C-alpha positions as CSV (number, residue, x, y, z in Angstrom):
1,X,6.8,-6.3,23.8
2,X,9.7,-8.6,23.1
3,X,7.7,-11.6,24.3
4,X,4.8,-10.6,21.9
5,X,7.3,-10.1,19.1
6,X,8.7,-13.6,19.7
7,X,5.2,-14.9,19.7
8,X,4.5,-13.3,16.3
9,X,7.7,-14.8,14.9
10,X,6.8,-18.2,16.2
11,X,3.3,-18.0,14.7
12,X,4.8,-17.0,11.4
13,X,7.2,-19.9,11.5
14,X,4.4,-22.4,12.3
15,X,2.4,-21.1,9.4
16,X,5.4,-21.2,7.0
17,X,5.6,-17.5,6.7
18,X,8.7,-15.3,7.1
19,X,9.4,-11.9,8.5
20,X,12.1,-9.8,7.0
21,X,13.5,-8.4,10.1
22,X,15.8,-6.0,8.2
23,X,12.7,-4.2,6.9
24,X,10.8,-4.3,10.2
25,X,10.4,-1.2,12.3
26,X,8.2,-0.4,15.3
27,X,6.2,2.6,16.4
28,X,4.8,3.4,19.8
29,X,1.2,4.4,19.7
30,X,-0.6,6.1,22.5
31,X,-1.6,9.5,23.8
32,X,1.1,12.2,23.8
33,X,1.1,12.1,27.6
34,X,1.6,8.4,27.8
35,X,4.2,8.2,25.1
36,X,6.1,11.2,26.7
37,X,5.9,9.5,30.1
38,X,7.9,6.4,28.9
39,X,11.2,6.4,30.7
40,X,14.3,5.5,28.7
41,X,14.7,4.1,25.3
42,X,12.6,1.2,24.1
43,X,14.8,-1.4,22.5
44,X,13.3,-4.3,20.6
45,X,15.2,-6.9,18.7
46,X,14.4,-10.1,17.0
47,X,16.9,-12.8,15.9
48,X,19.6,-10.6,17.4
49,X,18.7,-7.7,15.0
50,X,17.8,-4.4,16.6
51,X,14.5,-3.0,15.3
52,X,14.4,0.8,14.5
53,X,11.8,2.9,16.3
54,X,10.0,5.2,13.8
55,X,7.5,8.1,14.5
56,X,5.4,7.7,11.4
57,X,4.5,5.1,8.8
58,X,5.5,6.4,5.4
59,X,3.8,3.8,3.3
60,X,0.3,4.7,4.5
61,X,-0.5,7.6,2.0
62,X,0.5,5.3,-0.8
63,X,-1.7,2.4,0.5
64,X,-4.6,4.9,1.1
65,X,-4.4,6.1,-2.5
66,X,-4.5,2.6,-3.9
67,X,-7.3,1.5,-1.6
68,X,-9.3,4.7,-2.5
69,X,-8.7,4.0,-6.2
70,X,-9.9,0.4,-5.9
71,X,-12.9,1.4,-3.9
72,X,-13.9,3.7,-6.7
73,X,-13.6,0.8,-9.1
74,X,-15.8,-1.3,-6.8
75,X,-18.3,1.6,-6.6
76,X,-18.5,1.8,-10.4
77,X,-19.2,-1.9,-10.9
78,X,-21.6,-2.2,-8.0
79,X,-24.8,-1.6,-9.9
80,X,-24.2,-4.4,-12.3
81,X,-22.8,-7.2,-10.1
82,X,-24.2,-9.5,-7.5
83,X,-23.1,-9.2,-3.9
84,X,-21.0,-12.4,-4.1
85,X,-19.1,-11.0,-7.1
86,X,-18.5,-7.7,-5.3
87,X,-17.1,-9.5,-2.3
88,X,-14.8,-11.5,-4.5
89,X,-13.6,-8.2,-6.2
90,X,-13.1,-6.6,-2.7
91,X,-11.1,-9.6,-1.6
92,X,-8.9,-9.4,-4.7
93,X,-8.3,-5.6,-5.1
94,X,-8.7,-4.1,-1.6
95,X,-8.2,-6.7,1.1
96,X,-4.5,-7.4,0.2
97,X,-3.6,-3.9,1.1
98,X,-5.1,-4.2,4.5
99,X,-4.7,-7.8,5.5
100,X,-0.9,-7.7,5.7
101,X,-0.9,-4.8,8.1
102,X,-0.6,-6.1,11.7
103,X,-1.1,-3.5,14.4
104,X,-0.6,-4.5,18.0
105,X,-2.2,-2.2,20.6
106,X,-1.0,-2.4,24.2
107,X,-1.4,-0.3,27.2
108,X,1.5,2.0,27.9
């Protein structure tokens, strides 16, 4: 996982993007059995800063509410706009909430 994290940091750097490591946490995703079978603590760090392991993502309900609200807006304007315009609206009011979420799935 550390190798993947370094790869992400490298990609961000190449693309002139930054990662605020102080605001970065990680979560282990898998079946209860596989997560429970992990031996020992998982320690991840980047730029010599230890990342905190969390059990839940707290921002998800807020993001879900915003996306739902914006989907309702899109639904209301759908009958009067062309598909191209709907796509533009989607990209401006919904996609920003989902495009910055990066989820890495690996086998445990």
